[in-house]
C-alpha positions as CSV (number, residue, x, y, z in Angstrom):
1,M,81.7,62.1,104.4
2,T,78.0,62.6,103.7
3,P,76.0,60.7,101.2
4,A,75.7,63.8,99.0
5,R,79.5,64.4,99.1
6,L,80.2,60.8,98.2
7,R,77.8,61.0,95.3
8,R,79.3,64.3,94.0
9,L,82.8,62.8,94.3
10,C,81.9,59.7,92.3
11,L,80.2,61.8,89.6
12,S,83.1,64.3,89.4
13,F,85.3,62.0,87.4
14,P,85.3,62.2,83.5
15,G,82.7,59.9,82.0
16,A,81.3,58.8,85.4
17,T,77.6,57.8,85.5
18,E,75.2,56.6,88.2
19,E,72.9,53.7,87.6
20,F,70.5,51.6,89.7
21,P,70.8,48.0,88.4
22,F,70.2,46.4,91.8
23,G,67.2,48.5,92.7
24,E,66.4,52.1,93.5
25,G,68.4,52.3,96.8
26,V,71.7,51.1,95.5
27,S,73.8,53.6,93.5
28,V,76.3,52.0,91.1
29,F,78.9,54.4,89.7
30,K,80.4,53.4,86.4
31,V,82.9,54.6,83.8
32,G,82.9,53.1,80.3
33,G,80.2,50.7,81.4
34,K,82.3,49.2,84.2
35,I,81.7,49.6,88.0
36,F,84.1,51.6,90.2
37,A,81.9,52.2,93.2
38,I,78.7,50.8,94.8
39,T,76.8,52.3,97.7
40,N,73.5,52.6,99.4
41,L,73.5,56.3,99.9
42,A,70.7,56.0,102.5
43,G,72.5,53.3,104.4
44,R,73.5,53.8,108.0
45,P,76.4,53.6,108.5
46,L,77.3,54.9,105.0
47,E,79.4,52.3,103.2
48,V,81.0,52.2,99.7
49,S,82.5,49.3,97.9
50,L,85.6,50.2,95.8
51,K,88.0,48.4,93.5
52,C,91.5,48.1,94.8
53,E,94.9,46.6,93.9
54,P,95.0,43.2,95.6
55,E,98.1,43.8,97.7
56,L,96.9,47.2,98.8
57,A,93.4,45.8,99.6
58,V,94.9,43.4,102.1
59,Q,97.2,46.1,103.6
60,L,94.2,48.4,104.0
61,R,92.1,45.7,105.7
62,N,94.9,44.9,108.1
63,T,95.4,48.6,109.0
64,Y,91.9,50.0,109.2
65,A,88.9,48.5,111.0
66,A,86.6,50.5,108.6
67,V,88.0,48.6,105.6
68,R,86.9,45.0,105.0
69,P,86.7,42.6,102.0
70,G,84.1,43.6,99.4
71,Y,80.5,42.7,100.3
72,H,79.2,40.3,97.7
73,L,82.1,41.1,95.4
74,N,85.4,39.5,94.4
75,K,87.3,39.9,97.7
76,R,90.7,39.9,96.0
77,H,89.9,43.1,94.1
78,W,87.2,44.9,96.1
79,N,87.0,46.5,99.6
80,T,83.9,47.8,101.4
81,V,84.7,50.9,103.3
82,T,82.6,52.1,106.2
83,L,82.4,55.9,106.2
84,D,82.1,56.4,109.9
85,G,84.6,59.2,110.4
86,T,87.5,56.9,111.3
87,L,89.1,57.5,107.9
88,D,89.7,61.1,106.9
89,E,88.0,62.5,103.8
90,A,91.3,62.9,101.9
91,M,91.9,59.1,102.2
92,V,88.3,58.3,101.1
93,R,88.8,60.6,98.1
94,D,92.0,58.8,97.3
95,L,90.4,55.4,97.5
96,V,87.5,56.4,95.2
97,E,89.9,58.0,92.7
98,D,92.2,54.9,92.8
99,S,89.1,52.7,92.1
100,Y,88.1,54.9,89.2
101,D,91.7,54.9,87.8
102,L,91.9,51.1,88.0
103,V,88.7,50.7,86.0
104,V,89.7,53.3,83.4
105,D,93.1,51.6,83.0
106,G,91.4,48.3,82.2
107,L,89.1,49.8,79.5
108,P,90.0,49.5,75.9
109,R,91.4,52.8,74.6
110,G,88.3,53.6,72.6
111,R,86.1,53.5,75.7
112,R,88.3,55.6,78.0
113,P,87.0,59.1,78.8
């Protein structure tokens, strides 16, 4: 997955926005004011941190070398995924969508897109 495709994917969800609270190089994708993805689109290798159900997060880490505990995040709820081609794009899309859905489900009804 390319940086441009990752960015388009993150912004394709209803109500998704991109902000730069950690500096110009770090894209933070939010819905309803809450983060669902963090990435440095210029980073090599490209990585993205995504929210995940705790049990699934552990399972993914144990199964895929490209998935590890969230970098500078709550390791129980976040994974950092290296997009080096070892995970297929469909899986990456699913992980991003799952992260978005988790955040939306946690929003008060009035803030949901």
